[in-house]
N, CA, C and O atoms as CSV, one atom per row, in Angstrom:
chain,resi,resn,atom,element,x,y,z
A,1,MET,N,N,13.104,-13.886,-9.138
A,1,MET,CA,C,11.780,-13.300,-9.006
A,1,MET,C,C,11.298,-13.355,-7.552
A,1,MET,O,O,10.723,-12.387,-7.054
A,2,ALA,N,N,11.528,-14.469,-6.879
A,2,ALA,CA,C,11.073,-14.602,-5.499
A,2,ALA,C,C,11.790,-13.613,-4.582
A,2,ALA,O,O,11.190,-13.072,-3.654
A,3,GLU,N,N,13.074,-13.380,-4.847
A,3,GLU,CA,C,13.816,-12.418,-4.030
A,3,GLU,C,C,13.239,-11.016,-4.183
A,3,GLU,O,O,13.120,-10.281,-3.202
A,4,ASN,N,N,12.877,-10.640,-5.422
A,4,ASN,CA,C,12.285,-9.321,-5.646
A,4,ASN,C,C,10.964,-9.189,-4.911
A,4,ASN,O,O,10.662,-8.134,-4.352
A,5,GLU,N,N,10.171,-10.259,-4.909
A,5,GLU,CA,C,8.881,-10.231,-4.221
A,5,GLU,C,C,9.080,-10.050,-2.725
A,5,GLU,O,O,8.343,-9.299,-2.087
A,6,LYS,N,N,10.076,-10.736,-2.158
A,6,LYS,CA,C,10.354,-10.598,-0.730
A,6,LYS,C,C,10.773,-9.166,-0.410
A,6,LYS,O,O,10.347,-8.603,0.598
A,7,THR,N,N,11.605,-8.581,-1.265
A,7,THR,CA,C,12.053,-7.209,-1.056
A,7,THR,C,C,10.878,-6.247,-1.147
A,7,THR,O,O,10.759,-5.335,-0.329
A,8,ASP,N,N,10.007,-6.443,-2.138
A,8,ASP,CA,C,8.841,-5.574,-2.299
A,8,ASP,C,C,7.935,-5.636,-1.078
A,8,ASP,O,O,7.446,-4.603,-0.622
A,9,ILE,N,N,7.704,-6.823,-0.546
A,9,ILE,CA,C,6.844,-6.985,0.628
A,9,ILE,C,C,7.454,-6.270,1.827
A,9,ILE,O,O,6.748,-5.601,2.581
A,10,LYS,N,N,8.763,-6.411,2.000
A,10,LYS,CA,C,9.422,-5.750,3.124
A,10,LYS,C,C,9.325,-4.231,3.000
A,10,LYS,O,O,9.142,-3.534,3.999
A,11,GLU,N,N,9.448,-3.717,1.770
A,11,GLU,CA,C,9.337,-2.268,1.568
A,11,GLU,C,C,7.930,-1.780,1.884
A,11,GLU,O,O,7.764,-0.722,2.490
A,12,ILE,N,N,6.928,-2.531,1.484
A,12,ILE,CA,C,5.534,-2.161,1.766
A,12,ILE,C,C,5.297,-2.157,3.269
A,12,ILE,O,O,4.659,-1.245,3.795
A,13,GLN,N,N,5.803,-3.167,3.961
A,13,GLN,CA,C,5.615,-3.246,5.405
A,13,GLN,C,C,6.270,-2.069,6.110
A,13,GLN,O,O,5.719,-1.543,7.076
A,14,LYS,N,N,7.446,-1.646,5.636
A,14,LYS,CA,C,8.121,-0.505,6.238
A,14,LYS,C,C,7.292,0.764,6.074
A,14,LYS,O,O,7.213,1.582,6.990
A,15,GLU,N,N,6.673,0.924,4.903
A,15,GLU,CA,C,5.857,2.104,4.637
A,15,GLU,C,C,4.606,2.110,5.504
A,15,GLU,O,O,4.190,3.169,5.973
A,16,GLN,N,N,4.007,0.961,5.724
A,16,GLN,CA,C,2.756,0.883,6.469
A,16,GLN,C,C,2.985,0.959,7.977
A,16,GLN,O,O,2.113,1.440,8.700
A,17,HIS,N,N,4.127,0.501,8.465
A,17,HIS,CA,C,4.429,0.458,9.894
A,17,HIS,C,C,3.355,-0.288,10.663
A,17,HIS,O,O,2.965,0.118,11.758
A,18,GLN,N,N,2.885,-1.365,10.092
A,18,GLN,CA,C,1.828,-2.146,10.726
A,18,GLN,C,C,2.216,-3.617,10.689
A,18,GLN,O,O,2.615,-4.142,9.650
A,19,LYS,N,N,2.095,-4.265,11.824
A,19,LYS,CA,C,2.366,-5.696,11.881
A,19,LYS,C,C,1.101,-6.440,11.486
A,19,LYS,O,O,-0.004,-5.960,11.742
A,20,PRO,N,N,1.244,-7.606,10.866
A,20,PRO,CA,C,0.049,-8.370,10.492
A,20,PRO,C,C,-0.719,-8.842,11.717
A,20,PRO,O,O,-0.136,-9.128,12.763
A,21,ASP,N,N,-2.031,-8.919,11.570
A,21,ASP,CA,C,-2.883,-9.420,12.653
A,21,ASP,C,C,-2.818,-10.936,12.739
A,21,ASP,O,O,-3.112,-11.517,13.784
A,22,GLY,N,N,-2.437,-11.571,11.649
A,22,GLY,CA,C,-2.306,-13.021,11.623
A,22,GLY,C,C,-1.458,-13.447,10.446
A,22,GLY,O,O,-1.329,-12.714,9.466
A,23,ILE,N,N,-0.882,-14.628,10.541
A,23,ILE,CA,C,-0.073,-15.171,9.456
A,23,ILE,C,C,-0.500,-16.614,9.234
A,23,ILE,O,O,-0.534,-17.417,10.166
A,24,LEU,N,N,-0.825,-16.930,7.987
A,24,LEU,CA,C,-1.183,-18.304,7.614
A,24,LEU,C,C,-0.054,-18.873,6.767
A,24,LEU,O,O,0.441,-18.205,5.860
A,25,THR,N,N,0.349,-20.090,7.055
A,25,THR,CA,C,1.371,-20.771,6.275
A,25,THR,C,C,0.786,-22.083,5.770
A,25,THR,O,O,0.254,-22.873,6.549
A,26,LYS,N,N,0.886,-22.312,4.468
A,26,LYS,CA,C,0.326,-23.523,3.856
A,26,LYS,C,C,1.330,-24.065,2.857
A,26,LYS,O,O,1.857,-23.314,2.037
A,27,LYS,N,N,1.600,-25.359,2.917
A,27,LYS,CA,C,2.509,-25.999,1.979
A,27,LYS,C,C,1.693,-26.776,0.963
A,27,LYS,O,O,0.907,-27.651,1.329
A,28,ILE,N,N,1.877,-26.459,-0.317
A,28,ILE,CA,C,1.144,-27.112,-1.399
A,28,ILE,C,C,2.153,-27.538,-2.468
A,28,ILE,O,O,2.894,-26.710,-2.997
A,29,ASN,N,N,2.173,-28.821,-2.775
A,29,ASN,CA,C,3.064,-29.373,-3.800
A,29,ASN,C,C,4.510,-28.937,-3.612
A,29,ASN,O,O,5.181,-28.589,-4.584
A,30,GLY,N,N,4.994,-28.951,-2.392
A,30,GLY,CA,C,6.384,-28.623,-2.126
A,30,GLY,C,C,6.686,-27.139,-2.046
A,30,GLY,O,O,7.825,-26.757,-1.780
A,31,LYS,N,N,5.689,-26.294,-2.271
A,31,LYS,CA,C,5.880,-24.844,-2.171
A,31,LYS,C,C,5.195,-24.346,-0.910
A,31,LYS,O,O,4.095,-24.787,-0.576
A,32,THR,N,N,5.838,-23.441,-0.223
A,32,THR,CA,C,5.280,-22.893,1.005
A,32,THR,C,C,4.711,-21.504,0.724
A,32,THR,O,O,5.406,-20.626,0.212
A,33,PHE,N,N,3.456,-21.323,1.062
A,33,PHE,CA,C,2.778,-20.037,0.879
A,33,PHE,C,C,2.574,-19.401,2.248
A,33,PHE,O,O,1.994,-20.010,3.147
A,34,VAL,N,N,3.054,-18.182,2.396
A,34,VAL,CA,C,2.901,-17.441,3.645
A,34,VAL,C,C,1.999,-16.248,3.347
A,34,VAL,O,O,2.306,-15.419,2.491
A,35,THR,N,N,0.884,-16.176,4.069
A,35,THR,CA,C,-0.091,-15.107,3.860
A,35,THR,C,C,-0.220,-14.295,5.141
A,35,THR,O,O,-0.484,-14.833,6.216
A,36,GLU,N,N,-0.030,-12.997,5.003
A,36,GLU,CA,C,-0.190,-12.110,6.152
A,36,GLU,C,C,-1.583,-11.497,6.091
A,36,GLU,O,O,-2.040,-11.081,5.026
A,37,ILE,N,N,-2.251,-11.443,7.230
A,37,ILE,CA,C,-3.627,-10.955,7.292
A,37,ILE,C,C,-3.658,-9.643,8.071
A,37,ILE,O,O,-3.102,-9.535,9.164
A,38,TYR,N,N,-4.316,-8.657,7.485
A,38,TYR,CA,C,-4.489,-7.363,8.134
A,38,TYR,C,C,-5.983,-7.078,8.264
A,38,TYR,O,O,-6.738,-7.269,7.311
A,39,PHE,N,N,-6.407,-6.627,9.427
A,39,PHE,CA,C,-7.808,-6.289,9.650
A,39,PHE,C,C,-7.948,-4.786,9.813
A,39,PHE,O,O,-7.079,-4.124,10.379
A,40,ASP,N,N,-9.047,-4.260,9.312
A,40,ASP,CA,C,-9.350,-2.843,9.478
A,40,ASP,C,C,-9.917,-2.644,10.875
A,40,ASP,O,O,-10.995,-3.150,11.189
A,41,LYS,N,N,-9.205,-1.921,11.699
A,41,LYS,CA,C,-9.619,-1.732,13.091
A,41,LYS,C,C,-10.903,-0.894,13.207
A,41,LYS,O,O,-11.573,-0.926,14.239
A,42,ASN,N,N,-11.244,-0.144,12.146
A,42,ASN,CA,C,-12.429,0.713,12.170
A,42,ASN,C,C,-13.666,0.035,11.587
A,42,ASN,O,O,-14.748,0.623,11.578
A,43,SER,N,N,-13.513,-1.200,11.100
A,43,SER,CA,C,-14.619,-1.909,10.472
A,43,SER,C,C,-15.683,-2.298,11.487
A,43,SER,O,O,-15.372,-2.618,12.635
A,44,LYS,N,N,-16.931,-2.268,11.061
A,44,LYS,CA,C,-18.052,-2.672,11.923
A,44,LYS,C,C,-18.316,-4.172,11.825
A,44,LYS,O,O,-18.931,-4.758,12.715
A,45,GLU,N,N,-17.839,-4.803,10.718
A,45,GLU,CA,C,-18.026,-6.237,10.534
A,45,GLU,C,C,-17.005,-7.018,11.356
A,45,GLU,O,O,-15.865,-6.583,11.517
A,46,THR,N,N,-17.409,-8.148,11.862
A,46,THR,CA,C,-16.486,-9.020,12.578
A,46,THR,C,C,-15.845,-9.996,11.587
A,46,THR,O,O,-16.301,-10.131,10.451
A,47,PHE,N,N,-14.800,-10.661,12.025
A,47,PHE,CA,C,-14.166,-11.677,11.194
A,47,PHE,C,C,-15.159,-12.777,10.855
A,47,PHE,O,O,-15.155,-13.301,9.741
A,48,GLN,N,N,-16.003,-13.127,11.806
A,48,GLN,CA,C,-17.005,-14.172,11.587
A,48,GLN,C,C,-17.969,-13.754,10.476
A,48,GLN,O,O,-18.322,-14.580,9.635
A,49,ASP,N,N,-18.405,-12.483,10.453
A,49,ASP,CA,C,-19.286,-11.977,9.395
A,49,ASP,C,C,-18.629,-12.123,8.032
A,49,ASP,O,O,-19.259,-12.577,7.077
A,50,LYS,N,N,-17.361,-11.736,7.945
A,50,LYS,CA,C,-16.647,-11.795,6.672
A,50,LYS,C,C,-16.451,-13.237,6.211
A,50,LYS,O,O,-16.601,-13.544,5.028
A,51,LEU,N,N,-16.117,-14.112,7.148
A,51,LEU,CA,C,-15.911,-15.511,6.811
A,51,LEU,C,C,-17.217,-16.148,6.334
A,51,LEU,O,O,-17.209,-16.948,5.398
A,52,LEU,N,N,-18.320,-15.805,6.961
A,52,LEU,CA,C,-19.623,-16.317,6.548
A,52,LEU,C,C,-19.942,-15.895,5.116
A,52,LEU,O,O,-20.472,-16.693,4.344
A,53,LYS,N,N,-19.629,-14.659,4.753
A,53,LYS,CA,C,-19.846,-14.181,3.377
A,53,LYS,C,C,-19.040,-15.003,2.376
A,53,LYS,O,O,-19.536,-15.344,1.302
A,54,VAL,N,N,-17.799,-15.318,2.730
A,54,VAL,CA,C,-16.941,-16.114,1.839
A,54,VAL,C,C,-17.525,-17.500,1.640
A,54,VAL,O,O,-17.611,-17.988,0.514
A,55,VAL,N,N,-17.927,-18.133,2.735
A,55,VAL,CA,C,-18.487,-19.481,2.657
A,55,VAL,C,C,-19.766,-19.485,1.827
A,55,VAL,O,O,-19.972,-20.377,1.005
A,56,GLN,N,N,-20.618,-18.498,2.039
A,56,GLN,CA,C,-21.882,-18.423,1.282
A,56,GLN,C,C,-21.620,-18.190,-0.200
A,56,GLN,O,O,-22.317,-18.757,-1.041
A,57,SER,N,N,-20.636,-17.371,-0.534
A,57,SER,CA,C,-20.341,-17.117,-1.950
A,57,SER,C,C,-19.762,-18.354,-2.629
A,57,SER,O,O,-19.972,-18.554,-3.825
A,58,GLU,N,N,-19.038,-19.184,-1.883
A,58,GLU,CA,C,-18.473,-20.415,-2.430
A,58,GLU,C,C,-19.549,-21.454,-2.697
A,58,GLU,O,O,-19.387,-22.290,-3.586
A,59,GLN,N,N,-20.643,-21.420,-1.947
A,59,GLN,CA,C,-21.711,-22.401,-2.104
A,59,GLN,C,C,-22.584,-22.136,-3.326
A,59,GLN,O,O,-23.284,-23.036,-3.789
A,60,LYS,N,N,-22.553,-20.932,-3.845
A,60,LYS,CA,C,-23.409,-20.570,-4.988
A,60,LYS,C,C,-22.936,-21.134,-6.282
A,60,LYS,O,O,-23.561,-20.908,-7.319
């Protein structure tokens, strides 16, 4: 299953022709999670604005 997921991600990346703006790697209980981050270059919101929204929604 993991191999299929890796193949699917690579196929999506080839179609998009876009490199990630950032990559987060986190190890939890012996498993490594790699998250690629893409930002909309046309967005009016900053990363700080978006992060503030997430933090505020978590506090509710």
